[in-house]
mmCIF file of the N, C-alpha and C atoms, coordinates in Angstrom:
data_MODEL
# 
_entry.id   MODEL 
# 
loop_
_atom_site.group_PDB 
_atom_site.id 
_atom_site.type_symbol 
_atom_site.label_atom_id 
_atom_site.label_alt_id 
_atom_site.label_comp_id 
_atom_site.label_asym_id 
_atom_site.label_entity_id 
_atom_site.label_seq_id 
_atom_site.pdbx_PDB_ins_code 
_atom_site.Cartn_x 
_atom_site.Cartn_y 
_atom_site.Cartn_z 
_atom_site.occupancy 
_atom_site.B_iso_or_equiv 
_atom_site.pdbx_formal_charge 
_atom_site.auth_seq_id 
_atom_site.auth_comp_id 
_atom_site.auth_asym_id 
_atom_site.auth_atom_id 
_atom_site.pdbx_PDB_model_num 
ATOM 1   N N  . MET A 1 1  ? 143.714 83.043  102.007 1.00 0.00 ? 1  MET A N  1 
ATOM 2   C CA . MET A 1 1  ? 142.793 82.806  102.579 1.00 0.00 ? 1  MET A CA 1 
ATOM 3   C C  . MET A 1 1  ? 141.762 82.001  101.414 1.00 0.00 ? 1  MET A C  1 
ATOM 4   N N  . PRO A 1 2  ? 140.976 81.086  101.980 1.00 0.00 ? 2  PRO A N  1 
ATOM 5   C CA . PRO A 1 2  ? 139.911 80.661  101.063 1.00 0.00 ? 2  PRO A CA 1 
ATOM 6   C C  . PRO A 1 2  ? 139.142 81.315  100.429 1.00 0.00 ? 2  PRO A C  1 
ATOM 7   N N  . THR A 1 3  ? 138.616 80.962  99.307  1.00 0.00 ? 3  THR A N  1 
ATOM 8   C CA . THR A 1 3  ? 137.295 82.225  98.743  1.00 0.00 ? 3  THR A CA 1 
ATOM 9   C C  . THR A 1 3  ? 136.394 81.933  99.543  1.00 0.00 ? 3  THR A C  1 
ATOM 10  N N  . ARG A 1 4  ? 135.954 80.909  99.905  1.00 0.00 ? 4  ARG A N  1 
ATOM 11  C CA . ARG A 1 4  ? 134.699 80.938  100.709 1.00 0.00 ? 4  ARG A CA 1 
ATOM 12  C C  . ARG A 1 4  ? 134.776 81.830  101.950 1.00 0.00 ? 4  ARG A C  1 
ATOM 13  N N  . ILE A 1 5  ? 135.555 81.766  102.465 1.00 0.00 ? 5  ILE A N  1 
ATOM 14  C CA . ILE A 1 5  ? 135.752 82.566  103.723 1.00 0.00 ? 5  ILE A CA 1 
ATOM 15  C C  . ILE A 1 5  ? 135.649 83.862  103.243 1.00 0.00 ? 5  ILE A C  1 
ATOM 16  N N  . LEU A 1 6  ? 136.133 84.382  102.216 1.00 0.00 ? 6  LEU A N  1 
ATOM 17  C CA . LEU A 1 6  ? 136.228 85.886  101.727 1.00 0.00 ? 6  LEU A CA 1 
ATOM 18  C C  . LEU A 1 6  ? 134.481 86.201  101.185 1.00 0.00 ? 6  LEU A C  1 
ATOM 19  N N  . ILE A 1 7  ? 134.150 85.246  100.697 1.00 0.00 ? 7  ILE A N  1 
ATOM 20  C CA . ILE A 1 7  ? 132.603 85.327  100.164 1.00 0.00 ? 7  ILE A CA 1 
ATOM 21  C C  . ILE A 1 7  ? 131.739 85.713  101.417 1.00 0.00 ? 7  ILE A C  1 
ATOM 22  N N  . ARG A 1 8  ? 131.919 84.769  102.515 1.00 0.00 ? 8  ARG A N  1 
ATOM 23  C CA . ARG A 1 8  ? 131.229 84.870  103.828 1.00 0.00 ? 8  ARG A CA 1 
ATOM 24  C C  . ARG A 1 8  ? 131.598 86.378  104.507 1.00 0.00 ? 8  ARG A C  1 
ATOM 25  N N  . ARG A 1 9  ? 132.676 86.523  104.784 1.00 0.00 ? 9  ARG A N  1 
ATOM 26  C CA . ARG A 1 9  ? 133.043 87.969  105.111 1.00 0.00 ? 9  ARG A CA 1 
ATOM 27  C C  . ARG A 1 9  ? 132.324 89.053  104.468 1.00 0.00 ? 9  ARG A C  1 
ATOM 28  N N  . SER A 1 10 ? 132.669 88.877  103.286 1.00 0.00 ? 10 SER A N  1 
ATOM 29  C CA . SER A 1 10 ? 131.945 90.266  102.178 1.00 0.00 ? 10 SER A CA 1 
ATOM 30  C C  . SER A 1 10 ? 130.405 90.379  102.293 1.00 0.00 ? 10 SER A C  1 
ATOM 31  N N  . ALA A 1 11 ? 129.849 89.090  102.779 1.00 0.00 ? 11 ALA A N  1 
ATOM 32  C CA . ALA A 1 11 ? 128.416 89.111  102.574 1.00 0.00 ? 11 ALA A CA 1 
ATOM 33  C C  . ALA A 1 11 ? 127.831 89.614  104.078 1.00 0.00 ? 11 ALA A C  1 
ATOM 34  N N  . THR A 1 12 ? 128.721 89.316  105.099 1.00 0.00 ? 12 THR A N  1 
ATOM 35  C CA . THR A 1 12 ? 128.594 89.854  106.336 1.00 0.00 ? 12 THR A CA 1 
ATOM 36  C C  . THR A 1 12 ? 128.556 91.131  106.660 1.00 0.00 ? 12 THR A C  1 
ATOM 37  N N  . ALA A 1 13 ? 129.583 91.831  105.996 1.00 0.00 ? 13 ALA A N  1 
ATOM 38  C CA . ALA A 1 13 ? 130.109 93.233  105.814 1.00 0.00 ? 13 ALA A CA 1 
ATOM 39  C C  . ALA A 1 13 ? 128.809 93.837  105.027 1.00 0.00 ? 13 ALA A C  1 
ATOM 40  N N  . VAL A 1 14 ? 128.296 93.239  104.004 1.00 0.00 ? 14 VAL A N  1 
ATOM 41  C CA . VAL A 1 14 ? 127.131 94.006  102.990 1.00 0.00 ? 14 VAL A CA 1 
ATOM 42  C C  . VAL A 1 14 ? 125.835 93.874  104.095 1.00 0.00 ? 14 VAL A C  1 
ATOM 43  N N  . ALA A 1 15 ? 125.747 92.816  104.594 1.00 0.00 ? 15 ALA A N  1 
ATOM 44  C CA . ALA A 1 15 ? 124.598 93.120  105.486 1.00 0.00 ? 15 ALA A CA 1 
ATOM 45  C C  . ALA A 1 15 ? 124.552 93.964  106.892 1.00 0.00 ? 15 ALA A C  1 
ATOM 46  N N  . ALA A 1 16 ? 125.931 94.029  106.971 1.00 0.00 ? 16 ALA A N  1 
ATOM 47  C CA . ALA A 1 16 ? 126.043 95.092  108.291 1.00 0.00 ? 16 ALA A CA 1 
ATOM 48  C C  . ALA A 1 16 ? 125.887 96.367  107.815 1.00 0.00 ? 16 ALA A C  1 
ATOM 49  N N  . LEU A 1 17 ? 126.473 96.661  106.465 1.00 0.00 ? 17 LEU A N  1 
ATOM 50  C CA . LEU A 1 17 ? 126.339 98.100  106.248 1.00 0.00 ? 17 LEU A CA 1 
ATOM 51  C C  . LEU A 1 17 ? 124.978 98.474  105.657 1.00 0.00 ? 17 LEU A C  1 
ATOM 52  N N  . ALA A 1 18 ? 124.080 97.485  105.349 1.00 0.00 ? 18 ALA A N  1 
ATOM 53  C CA . ALA A 1 18 ? 122.888 97.615  104.807 1.00 0.00 ? 18 ALA A CA 1 
ATOM 54  C C  . ALA A 1 18 ? 121.958 98.218  105.745 1.00 0.00 ? 18 ALA A C  1 
ATOM 55  N N  . SER A 1 19 ? 122.271 97.164  106.925 1.00 0.00 ? 19 SER A N  1 
ATOM 56  C CA . SER A 1 19 ? 121.137 97.452  108.623 1.00 0.00 ? 19 SER A CA 1 
ATOM 57  C C  . SER A 1 19 ? 121.741 98.891  109.053 1.00 0.00 ? 19 SER A C  1 
ATOM 58  N N  . ALA A 1 20 ? 122.727 99.015  109.119 1.00 0.00 ? 20 ALA A N  1 
ATOM 59  C CA . ALA A 1 20 ? 123.369 100.497 109.386 1.00 0.00 ? 20 ALA A CA 1 
ATOM 60  C C  . ALA A 1 20 ? 122.608 101.605 108.576 1.00 0.00 ? 20 ALA A C  1 
ATOM 61  N N  . ALA A 1 21 ? 122.671 101.307 107.470 1.00 0.00 ? 21 ALA A N  1 
ATOM 62  C CA . ALA A 1 21 ? 122.144 102.521 106.491 1.00 0.00 ? 21 ALA A CA 1 
ATOM 63  C C  . ALA A 1 21 ? 120.686 102.459 106.622 1.00 0.00 ? 21 ALA A C  1 
ATOM 64  N N  . LEU A 1 22 ? 119.729 101.461 107.003 1.00 0.00 ? 22 LEU A N  1 
ATOM 65  C CA . LEU A 1 22 ? 118.327 101.242 107.178 1.00 0.00 ? 22 LEU A CA 1 
ATOM 66  C C  . LEU A 1 22 ? 118.259 101.980 108.698 1.00 0.00 ? 22 LEU A C  1 
ATOM 67  N N  . VAL A 1 23 ? 119.273 101.695 109.756 1.00 0.00 ? 23 VAL A N  1 
ATOM 68  C CA . VAL A 1 23 ? 119.351 102.520 110.968 1.00 0.00 ? 23 VAL A CA 1 
ATOM 69  C C  . VAL A 1 23 ? 119.342 103.707 110.937 1.00 0.00 ? 23 VAL A C  1 
ATOM 70  N N  . VAL A 1 24 ? 120.014 104.323 110.033 1.00 0.00 ? 24 VAL A N  1 
ATOM 71  C CA . VAL A 1 24 ? 120.477 105.797 110.153 1.00 0.00 ? 24 VAL A CA 1 
ATOM 72  C C  . VAL A 1 24 ? 119.312 106.565 109.453 1.00 0.00 ? 24 VAL A C  1 
ATOM 73  N N  . SER A 1 25 ? 118.899 105.864 108.167 1.00 0.00 ? 25 SER A N  1 
ATOM 74  C CA . SER A 1 25 ? 117.736 106.386 107.570 1.00 0.00 ? 25 SER A CA 1 
ATOM 75  C C  . SER A 1 25 ? 116.517 106.711 108.094 1.00 0.00 ? 25 SER A C  1 
ATOM 76  N N  . GLY A 1 26 ? 116.140 105.669 109.102 1.00 0.00 ? 26 GLY A N  1 
ATOM 77  C CA . GLY A 1 26 ? 115.317 105.629 110.201 1.00 0.00 ? 26 GLY A CA 1 
ATOM 78  C C  . GLY A 1 26 ? 115.376 106.980 110.801 1.00 0.00 ? 26 GLY A C  1 
ATOM 79  N N  . CYS A 1 27 ? 116.288 107.266 111.416 1.00 0.00 ? 27 CYS A N  1 
ATOM 80  C CA . CYS A 1 27 ? 116.532 108.368 112.454 1.00 0.00 ? 27 CYS A CA 1 
ATOM 81  C C  . CYS A 1 27 ? 116.398 109.561 111.610 1.00 0.00 ? 27 CYS A C  1 
ATOM 82  N N  . GLY A 1 28 ? 116.434 109.731 110.770 1.00 0.00 ? 28 GLY A N  1 
ATOM 83  C CA . GLY A 1 28 ? 116.355 111.251 109.760 1.00 0.00 ? 28 GLY A CA 1 
ATOM 84  C C  . GLY A 1 28 ? 114.989 111.600 109.829 1.00 0.00 ? 28 GLY A C  1 
ATOM 85  N N  . GLY A 1 29 ? 114.463 112.035 108.848 1.00 0.00 ? 29 GLY A N  1 
ATOM 86  C CA . GLY A 1 29 ? 113.121 112.516 108.688 1.00 0.00 ? 29 GLY A CA 1 
ATOM 87  C C  . GLY A 1 29 ? 112.762 113.957 108.663 1.00 0.00 ? 29 GLY A C  1 
ATOM 88  N N  . GLY A 1 30 ? 114.041 114.296 108.311 1.00 0.00 ? 30 GLY A N  1 
ATOM 89  C CA . GLY A 1 30 ? 113.750 116.310 108.293 1.00 0.00 ? 30 GLY A CA 1 
ATOM 90  C C  . GLY A 1 30 ? 113.045 116.565 107.032 1.00 0.00 ? 30 GLY A C  1 
ATOM 91  N N  . SER A 1 31 ? 112.619 117.497 106.959 1.00 0.00 ? 31 SER A N  1 
ATOM 92  C CA . SER A 1 31 ? 111.915 118.049 105.765 1.00 0.00 ? 31 SER A CA 1 
ATOM 93  C C  . SER A 1 31 ? 112.200 119.335 105.282 1.00 0.00 ? 31 SER A C  1 
ATOM 94  N N  . ALA A 1 32 ? 112.035 119.509 103.703 1.00 0.00 ? 32 ALA A N  1 
ATOM 95  C CA . ALA A 1 32 ? 112.545 120.800 103.542 1.00 0.00 ? 32 ALA A CA 1 
ATOM 96  C C  . ALA A 1 32 ? 111.485 122.074 103.996 1.00 0.00 ? 32 ALA A C  1 
ATOM 97  N N  . ALA A 1 33 ? 110.191 121.726 103.968 1.00 0.00 ? 33 ALA A N  1 
ATOM 98  C CA . ALA A 1 33 ? 109.396 122.300 104.490 1.00 0.00 ? 33 ALA A CA 1 
ATOM 99  C C  . ALA A 1 33 ? 109.338 122.930 105.773 1.00 0.00 ? 33 ALA A C  1 
ATOM 100 N N  . GLY A 1 34 ? 110.243 122.375 106.634 1.00 0.00 ? 34 GLY A N  1 
ATOM 101 C CA . GLY A 1 34 ? 110.188 122.871 108.103 1.00 0.00 ? 34 GLY A CA 1 
ATOM 102 C C  . GLY A 1 34 ? 109.347 122.231 108.820 1.00 0.00 ? 34 GLY A C  1 
ATOM 103 N N  . GLY A 1 35 ? 108.829 122.648 109.821 1.00 0.00 ? 35 GLY A N  1 
ATOM 104 C CA . GLY A 1 35 ? 108.023 122.124 110.523 1.00 0.00 ? 35 GLY A CA 1 
ATOM 105 C C  . GLY A 1 35 ? 108.470 121.979 112.245 1.00 0.00 ? 35 GLY A C  1 
ATOM 106 N N  . ASN A 1 36 ? 107.833 121.438 113.099 1.00 0.00 ? 36 ASN A N  1 
ATOM 107 C CA . ASN A 1 36 ? 108.027 121.468 114.303 1.00 0.00 ? 36 ASN A CA 1 
ATOM 108 C C  . ASN A 1 36 ? 108.735 120.113 114.704 1.00 0.00 ? 36 ASN A C  1 
ATOM 109 N N  . GLY A 1 37 ? 108.532 119.030 113.475 1.00 0.00 ? 37 GLY A N  1 
ATOM 110 C CA . GLY A 1 37 ? 109.434 117.502 113.790 1.00 0.00 ? 37 GLY A CA 1 
ATOM 111 C C  . GLY A 1 37 ? 108.457 116.583 114.646 1.00 0.00 ? 37 GLY A C  1 
ATOM 112 N N  . ALA A 1 38 ? 107.039 117.030 115.229 1.00 0.00 ? 38 ALA A N  1 
ATOM 113 C CA . ALA A 1 38 ? 106.387 116.541 116.237 1.00 0.00 ? 38 ALA A CA 1 
ATOM 114 C C  . ALA A 1 38 ? 105.969 115.000 115.804 1.00 0.00 ? 38 ALA A C  1 
ATOM 115 N N  . GLY A 1 39 ? 106.141 115.094 114.320 1.00 0.00 ? 39 GLY A N  1 
ATOM 116 C CA . GLY A 1 39 ? 105.651 113.549 113.976 1.00 0.00 ? 39 GLY A CA 1 
ATOM 117 C C  . GLY A 1 39 ? 105.665 113.513 112.460 1.00 0.00 ? 39 GLY A C  1 
ATOM 118 N N  . SER A 1 40 ? 105.155 112.431 112.017 1.00 0.00 ? 40 SER A N  1 
ATOM 119 C CA . SER A 1 40 ? 105.418 112.342 110.426 1.00 0.00 ? 40 SER A CA 1 
ATOM 120 C C  . SER A 1 40 ? 104.096 111.335 110.238 1.00 0.00 ? 40 SER A C  1 
ATOM 121 N N  . GLY A 1 41 ? 103.308 112.288 109.172 1.00 0.00 ? 41 GLY A N  1 
ATOM 122 C CA . GLY A 1 41 ? 102.213 111.559 108.908 1.00 0.00 ? 41 GLY A CA 1 
ATOM 123 C C  . GLY A 1 41 ? 102.164 111.356 107.276 1.00 0.00 ? 41 GLY A C  1 
ATOM 124 N N  . SER A 1 42 ? 101.178 110.653 106.873 1.00 0.00 ? 42 SER A N  1 
ATOM 125 C CA . SER A 1 42 ? 100.740 110.602 105.292 1.00 0.00 ? 42 SER A CA 1 
ATOM 126 C C  . SER A 1 42 ? 100.262 111.625 104.807 1.00 0.00 ? 42 SER A C  1 
ATOM 127 N N  . GLY A 1 43 ? 99.879  112.909 105.684 1.00 0.00 ? 43 GLY A N  1 
ATOM 128 C CA . GLY A 1 43 ? 98.952  113.816 104.944 1.00 0.00 ? 43 GLY A CA 1 
ATOM 129 C C  . GLY A 1 43 ? 99.668  114.839 104.473 1.00 0.00 ? 43 GLY A C  1 
ATOM 130 N N  . GLY A 1 44 ? 101.007 114.760 104.070 1.00 0.00 ? 44 GLY A N  1 
ATOM 131 C CA . GLY A 1 44 ? 101.834 115.619 103.505 1.00 0.00 ? 44 GLY A CA 1 
ATOM 132 C C  . GLY A 1 44 ? 102.042 116.943 104.334 1.00 0.00 ? 44 GLY A C  1 
ATOM 133 N N  . GLY A 1 45 ? 102.271 118.103 104.068 1.00 0.00 ? 45 GLY A N  1 
ATOM 134 C CA . GLY A 1 45 ? 102.753 119.331 104.946 1.00 0.00 ? 45 GLY A CA 1 
ATOM 135 C C  . GLY A 1 45 ? 101.396 120.036 105.102 1.00 0.00 ? 45 GLY A C  1 
ATOM 136 N N  . GLY A 1 46 ? 100.064 119.481 105.048 1.00 0.00 ? 46 GLY A N  1 
ATOM 137 C CA . GLY A 1 46 ? 99.146  120.103 105.081 1.00 0.00 ? 46 GLY A CA 1 
ATOM 138 C C  . GLY A 1 46 ? 98.753  120.662 106.632 1.00 0.00 ? 46 GLY A C  1 
ATOM 139 N N  . SER A 1 47 ? 97.541  121.306 106.690 1.00 0.00 ? 47 SER A N  1 
ATOM 140 C CA . SER A 1 47 ? 97.282  121.996 107.925 1.00 0.00 ? 47 SER A CA 1 
ATOM 141 C C  . SER A 1 47 ? 96.570  120.539 108.984 1.00 0.00 ? 47 SER A C  1 
ATOM 142 N N  . GLN A 1 48 ? 96.421  120.999 110.094 1.00 0.00 ? 48 GLN A N  1 
ATOM 143 C CA . GLN A 1 48 ? 95.881  119.699 111.078 1.00 0.00 ? 48 GLN A CA 1 
ATOM 144 C C  . GLN A 1 48 ? 94.442  119.867 111.064 1.00 0.00 ? 48 GLN A C  1 
ATOM 145 N N  . PRO A 1 49 ? 93.501  118.536 110.985 1.00 0.00 ? 49 PRO A N  1 
ATOM 146 C CA . PRO A 1 49 ? 92.262  118.628 111.231 1.00 0.00 ? 49 PRO A CA 1 
ATOM 147 C C  . PRO A 1 49 ? 91.856  119.612 112.555 1.00 0.00 ? 49 PRO A C  1 
ATOM 148 N N  . SER A 1 50 ? 90.607  119.859 112.072 1.00 0.00 ? 50 SER A N  1 
ATOM 149 C CA . SER A 1 50 ? 89.981  120.771 113.140 1.00 0.00 ? 50 SER A CA 1 
ATOM 150 C C  . SER A 1 50 ? 89.078  119.746 114.163 1.00 0.00 ? 50 SER A C  1 
ATOM 151 N N  . VAL A 1 51 ? 88.928  120.281 115.339 1.00 0.00 ? 51 VAL A N  1 
ATOM 152 C CA . VAL A 1 51 ? 88.417  119.583 116.457 1.00 0.00 ? 51 VAL A CA 1 
ATOM 153 C C  . VAL A 1 51 ? 87.485  120.467 117.063 1.00 0.00 ? 51 VAL A C  1 
ATOM 154 N N  . SER A 1 52 ? 86.016  119.906 117.402 1.00 0.00 ? 52 SER A N  1 
ATOM 155 C CA . SER A 1 52 ? 85.026  120.801 117.702 1.00 0.00 ? 52 SER A CA 1 
ATOM 156 C C  . SER A 1 52 ? 84.399  120.041 118.994 1.00 0.00 ? 52 SER A C  1 
ATOM 157 N N  . ALA A 1 53 ? 83.998  120.429 119.830 1.00 0.00 ? 53 ALA A N  1 
ATOM 158 C CA . ALA A 1 53 ? 83.132  119.567 120.874 1.00 0.00 ? 53 ALA A CA 1 
ATOM 159 C C  . ALA A 1 53 ? 81.740  119.241 119.888 1.00 0.00 ? 53 ALA A C  1 
ATOM 160 N N  . ASP A 1 54 ? 81.059  118.012 120.551 1.00 0.00 ? 54 ASP A N  1 
ATOM 161 C CA . ASP A 1 54 ? 79.890  117.624 119.860 1.00 0.00 ? 54 ASP A CA 1 
ATOM 162 C C  . ASP A 1 54 ? 78.818  118.187 121.196 1.00 0.00 ? 54 ASP A C  1 
ATOM 163 N N  . SER A 1 55 ? 77.753  119.127 121.000 1.00 0.00 ? 55 SER A N  1 
ATOM 164 C CA . SER A 1 55 ? 77.063  119.596 122.137 1.00 0.00 ? 55 SER A CA 1 
ATOM 165 C C  . SER A 1 55 ? 76.102  118.737 122.383 1.00 0.00 ? 55 SER A C  1 
ATOM 166 N N  . ALA A 1 56 ? 75.709  117.621 121.788 1.00 0.00 ? 56 ALA A N  1 
ATOM 167 C CA . ALA A 1 56 ? 74.667  116.725 122.081 1.00 0.00 ? 56 ALA A CA 1 
ATOM 168 C C  . ALA A 1 56 ? 75.366  115.691 122.990 1.00 0.00 ? 56 ALA A C  1 
ATOM 169 N N  . LEU A 1 57 ? 76.645  115.224 122.690 1.00 0.00 ? 57 LEU A N  1 
ATOM 170 C CA . LEU A 1 57 ? 77.505  114.295 123.538 1.00 0.00 ? 57 LEU A CA 1 
ATOM 171 C C  . LEU A 1 57 ? 77.767  114.893 124.906 1.00 0.00 ? 57 LEU A C  1 
ATOM 172 N N  . ALA A 1 58 ? 78.395  116.427 124.464 1.00 0.00 ? 58 ALA A N  1 
ATOM 173 C CA . ALA A 1 58 ? 78.634  117.095 125.943 1.00 0.00 ? 58 ALA A CA 1 
ATOM 174 C C  . ALA A 1 58 ? 77.373  117.329 126.754 1.00 0.00 ? 58 ALA A C  1 
ATOM 175 N N  . GLY A 1 59 ? 75.981  117.201 126.426 1.00 0.00 ? 59 GLY A N  1 
ATOM 176 C CA . GLY A 1 59 ? 75.269  117.147 127.471 1.00 0.00 ? 59 GLY A CA 1 
ATOM 177 C C  . GLY A 1 59 ? 74.653  116.010 127.826 1.00 0.00 ? 59 GLY A C  1 
ATOM 178 N N  . GLN A 1 60 ? 75.245  114.920 127.707 1.00 0.00 ? 60 GLN A N  1 
ATOM 179 C CA . GLN A 1 60 ? 75.065  113.365 128.092 1.00 0.00 ? 60 GLN A CA 1 
ATOM 180 C C  . GLN A 1 60 ? 76.237  113.081 129.296 1.00 0.00 ? 60 GLN A C  1 
ATOM 181 N N  . VAL A 1 61 ? 77.152  114.021 129.433 1.00 0.00 ? 61 VAL A N  1 
ATOM 182 C CA . VAL A 1 61 ? 78.021  114.038 130.283 1.00 0.00 ? 61 VAL A CA 1 
ATOM 183 C C  . VAL A 1 61 ? 77.519  114.200 131.688 1.00 0.00 ? 61 VAL A C  1 
ATOM 184 N N  . PRO A 1 62 ? 77.486  113.158 133.011 1.00 0.00 ? 62 PRO A N  1 
ATOM 185 C CA . PRO A 1 62 ? 77.161  113.297 134.179 1.00 0.00 ? 62 PRO A CA 1 
ATOM 186 C C  . PRO A 1 62 ? 77.761  114.536 134.737 1.00 0.00 ? 62 PRO A C  1 
ATOM 187 N N  . ASP A 1 63 ? 77.110  115.252 135.762 1.00 0.00 ? 63 ASP A N  1 
ATOM 188 C CA . ASP A 1 63 ? 77.785  116.473 136.337 1.00 0.00 ? 63 ASP A CA 1 
ATOM 189 C C  . ASP A 1 63 ? 79.010  116.248 137.047 1.00 0.00 ? 63 ASP A C  1 
ATOM 190 N N  . SER A 1 64 ? 78.955  115.039 137.775 1.00 0.00 ? 64 SER A N  1 
ATOM 191 C CA . SER A 1 64 ? 79.966  114.899 138.513 1.00 0.00 ? 64 SER A CA 1 
ATOM 192 C C  . SER A 1 64 ? 81.376  114.710 137.796 1.00 0.00 ? 64 SER A C  1 
ATOM 193 N N  . VAL A 1 65 ? 81.244  114.452 136.468 1.00 0.00 ? 65 VAL A N  1 
ATOM 194 C CA . VAL A 1 65 ? 82.363  114.319 135.603 1.00 0.00 ? 65 VAL A CA 1 
ATOM 195 C C  . VAL A 1 65 ? 82.564  115.802 135.200 1.00 0.00 ? 65 VAL A C  1 
ATOM 196 N N  . LYS A 1 66 ? 81.585  116.206 134.798 1.00 0.00 ? 66 LYS A N  1 
ATOM 197 C CA . LYS A 1 66 ? 81.730  117.825 134.270 1.00 0.00 ? 66 LYS A CA 1 
ATOM 198 C C  . LYS A 1 66 ? 82.415  118.712 135.480 1.00 0.00 ? 66 LYS A C  1 
ATOM 199 N N  . SER A 1 67 ? 82.346  118.341 136.787 1.00 0.00 ? 67 SER A N  1 
ATOM 200 C CA . SER A 1 67 ? 82.919  119.325 137.738 1.00 0.00 ? 67 SER A CA 1 
ATOM 201 C C  . SER A 1 67 ? 84.285  119.125 137.915 1.00 0.00 ? 67 SER A C  1 
ATOM 202 N N  . ASP A 1 68 ? 84.631  117.616 137.666 1.00 0.00 ? 68 ASP A N  1 
ATOM 203 C CA . ASP A 1 68 ? 86.017  116.996 137.949 1.00 0.00 ? 68 ASP A CA 1 
ATOM 204 C C  . ASP A 1 68 ? 86.876  117.600 136.817 1.00 0.00 ? 68 ASP A C  1 
ATOM 205 N N  . GLY A 1 69 ? 86.269  117.389 135.442 1.00 0.00 ? 69 GLY A N  1 
ATOM 206 C CA . GLY A 1 69 ? 86.848  117.859 134.135 1.00 0.00 ? 69 GLY A CA 1 
ATOM 207 C C  . GLY A 1 69 ? 87.861  116.614 134.230 1.00 0.00 ? 69 GLY A C  1 
ATOM 208 N N  . VAL A 1 70 ? 88.041  115.660 134.384 1.00 0.00 ? 70 VAL A N  1 
ATOM 209 C CA . VAL A 1 70 ? 88.727  114.283 134.306 1.00 0.00 ? 70 VAL A CA 1 
ATOM 210 C C  . VAL A 1 70 ? 88.311  113.020 134.220 1.00 0.00 ? 70 VAL A C  1 
ATOM 211 N N  . ILE A 1 71 ? 88.422  112.319 133.053 1.00 0.00 ? 71 ILE A N  1 
ATOM 212 C CA . ILE A 1 71 ? 87.756  111.099 132.893 1.00 0.00 ? 71 ILE A CA 1 
ATOM 213 C C  . ILE A 1 71 ? 89.056  109.990 132.958 1.00 0.00 ? 71 ILE A C  1 
ATOM 214 N N  . ASN A 1 72 ? 89.022  109.244 133.945 1.00 0.00 ? 72 ASN A N  1 
ATOM 215 C CA . ASN A 1 72 ? 89.755  108.118 134.306 1.00 0.00 ? 72 ASN A CA 1 
ATOM 216 C C  . ASN A 1 72 ? 89.604  106.882 133.498 1.00 0.00 ? 72 ASN A C  1 
ATOM 217 N N  . VAL A 1 73 ? 90.428  106.160 132.473 1.00 0.00 ? 73 VAL A N  1 
ATOM 218 C CA . VAL A 1 73 ? 89.952  105.056 131.694 1.00 0.00 ? 73 VAL A CA 1 
ATOM 219 C C  . VAL A 1 73 ? 91.106  104.131 132.317 1.00 0.00 ? 73 VAL A C  1 
ATOM 220 N N  . GLY A 1 74 ? 90.162  102.848 132.952 1.00 0.00 ? 74 GLY A N  1 
ATOM 221 C CA . GLY A 1 74 ? 91.027  101.753 133.134 1.00 0.00 ? 74 GLY A CA 1 
ATOM 222 C C  . GLY A 1 74 ? 91.035  100.651 132.260 1.00 0.00 ? 74 GLY A C  1 
ATOM 223 N N  . SER A 1 75 ? 92.132  99.642  132.128 1.00 0.00 ? 75 SER A N  1 
ATOM 224 C CA . SER A 1 75 ? 92.200  98.678  131.088 1.00 0.00 ? 75 SER A CA 1 
ATOM 225 C C  . SER A 1 75 ? 93.233  97.708  131.633 1.00 0.00 ? 75 SER A C  1 
ATOM 226 N N  . ASP A 1 76 ? 92.753  96.323  131.127 1.00 0.00 ? 76 ASP A N  1 
ATOM 227 C CA . ASP A 1 76 ? 93.495  95.029  131.562 1.00 0.00 ? 76 ASP A CA 1 
ATOM 228 C C  . ASP A 1 76 ? 94.446  94.470  130.746 1.00 0.00 ? 76 ASP A C  1 
ATOM 229 N N  . THR A 1 77 ? 95.714  95.228  130.373 1.00 0.00 ? 77 THR A N  1 
ATOM 230 C CA . THR A 1 77 ? 96.283  94.824  129.226 1.00 0.00 ? 77 THR A CA 1 
ATOM 231 C C  . THR A 1 77 ? 97.123  93.681  129.137 1.00 0.00 ? 77 THR A C  1 
ATOM 232 N N  . THR A 1 78 ? 96.657  92.511  130.005 1.00 0.00 ? 78 THR A N  1 
ATOM 233 C CA . THR A 1 78 ? 97.190  91.430  129.693 1.00 0.00 ? 78 THR A CA 1 
ATOM 234 C C  . THR A 1 78 ? 96.446  90.571  128.698 1.00 0.00 ? 78 THR A C  1 
ATOM 235 N N  . TYR A 1 79 ? 95.563  90.932  128.168 1.00 0.00 ? 79 TYR A N  1 
ATOM 236 C CA . TYR A 1 79 ? 94.878  90.137  127.166 1.00 0.00 ? 79 TYR A CA 1 
ATOM 237 C C  . TYR A 1 79 ? 95.265  91.217  125.577 1.00 0.00 ? 79 TYR A C  1 
ATOM 238 N N  . ALA A 1 80 ? 95.347  89.926  124.834 1.00 0.00 ? 80 ALA A N  1 
ATOM 239 C CA . ALA A 1 80 ? 95.753  90.504  123.423 1.00 0.00 ? 80 ALA A CA 1 
ATOM 240 C C  . ALA A 1 80 ? 94.584  91.178  122.755 1.00 0.00 ? 80 ALA A C  1 
ATOM 241 N N  . PRO A 1 81 ? 95.386  92.282  122.176 1.00 0.00 ? 81 PRO A N  1 
ATOM 242 C CA . PRO A 1 81 ? 96.589  92.549  121.536 1.00 0.00 ? 81 PRO A CA 1 
ATOM 243 C C  . PRO A 1 81 ? 97.156  93.311  122.478 1.00 0.00 ? 81 PRO A C  1 
ATOM 244 N N  . SER A 1 82 ? 96.557  94.132  123.292 1.00 0.00 ? 82 SER A N  1 
ATOM 245 C CA . SER A 1 82 ? 97.350  94.879  124.328 1.00 0.00 ? 82 SER A CA 1 
ATOM 246 C C  . SER A 1 82 ? 98.534  94.439  124.882 1.00 0.00 ? 82 SER A C  1 
ATOM 247 N N  . GLU A 1 83 ? 98.890  93.042  125.267 1.00 0.00 ? 83 GLU A N  1 
ATOM 248 C CA . GLU A 1 83 ? 99.902  92.549  125.641 1.00 0.00 ? 83 GLU A CA 1 
ATOM 249 C C  . GLU A 1 83 ? 101.192 92.663  125.110 1.00 0.00 ? 83 GLU A C  1 
ATOM 250 N N  . PHE A 1 84 ? 100.847 92.813  123.728 1.00 0.00 ? 84 PHE A N  1 
ATOM 251 C CA . PHE A 1 84 ? 102.086 93.089  122.806 1.00 0.00 ? 84 PHE A CA 1 
ATOM 252 C C  . PHE A 1 84 ? 102.802 94.143  122.571 1.00 0.00 ? 84 PHE A C  1 
ATOM 253 N N  . VAL A 1 85 ? 101.927 95.181  123.414 1.00 0.00 ? 85 VAL A N  1 
ATOM 254 C CA . VAL A 1 85 ? 102.370 96.614  123.153 1.00 0.00 ? 85 VAL A CA 1 
ATOM 255 C C  . VAL A 1 85 ? 103.566 97.129  123.989 1.00 0.00 ? 85 VAL A C  1 
# 
């Protein structure tokens, strides 16, 4: 076989192996610290931030919304940047 074909085949094989390695490593993500695997953040293994209600803001919510307990939000996703999601 000509040398040019061998170089092309070996370059293709290296690219395929590198792509496969990236895909496999992206599917990993297990940690030695355990956890529930519900996501990976840059915060390390620390605790989750606390959430509390803002009483001043909660006082401004209309009674009809308070009684429902549901807020429906609509959006037209045909405009950028949402159309790319």
